[in-house]
N, C-alpha and C positions, 0 to 999 in steps of 0.2 A: 595493525595491517602489513605484512612488508611489501612490500612491490618486488618484481622483479626485475632484480638496474635492468635490464636491456629487452624485457614484457616478451619475449622470446617459451619457449611452450614444448615439452617435448611431447607432451601428447593432447590431445582433442581434452580431453577430461581431467586433463590440470587448467586448462585455457577457463577452461565453465566455472571452474571450481572459484578460481578467483575472481571472473563475473560475478560470478555468485555475488558471494564479500560486499562490492562496488557494490553491487545493487538491489542486495535485501533480495527475500520471498520472490519467486513470482507471482503477479496484481494481476487484474484484469478489469476494467471500466468496466461501470450498468450506467445500461443508455435505457432507452424505453420502460416501455413498464415494469421492467424488470427493478429499476433503477425509484419508481414511483411504490413500487409495491415491499424496499424495502429498508427506499428513508423512510415510510408510514410505519417499518414494525419498531426502527431503530430509534424516531425518534420518541417511543418511550421508554428505550433506553439508556441507566447510566452508560456515560462514556466509563472506560477501563484505563484512556491517561483521554491527552490532552495535550497539547506543542500551538504555541503561539510562534511568529516569528517576524510581531510591525507588519507583513503585509498578507496573511491569509494567516487562518491558522488548522491545525489537522486535529478531530477526535477520532478515535478506536473502539471499535465498539466487539465482544465475546458475543452472536448471536447461533445459540443452539449450537456453539464447536464454532464454529466459523467467526472470521475476524475481516472487519473492515477498516479501513480507515471513510472518516468523510471528509474532504478539500473544503475551506468554505472562504469567498477570496470573496471582501467589501464590489456588492454591488451583482452579483452573482450569483446564480443557482450555483446550491454547492457540488462537490461529485462522489462521489464513490465508483471505491475499488475494490476489490473483496479478493485473498486472498487464496493463490491455487493452492490447490495438494503437490507438493513434493511428488 
């Protein structure tokens, strides 16, 4: 991915496309009852992909076509992010 040298964009869409490349697809963090229900279902599935950076790890799940990332940190409750449709 190439970065514009001056970070000046001609259009708003061009700037948004560049940010999307950096940040990845939009996500939202699940909270409360929704978090509990999705977490229960995900625990019965195998992750599609797992990563580990020595301080935390992330498991990606595909549940009925929806993609979820579950982030684990030592001593903390995992948090879940749901990928949003574009």
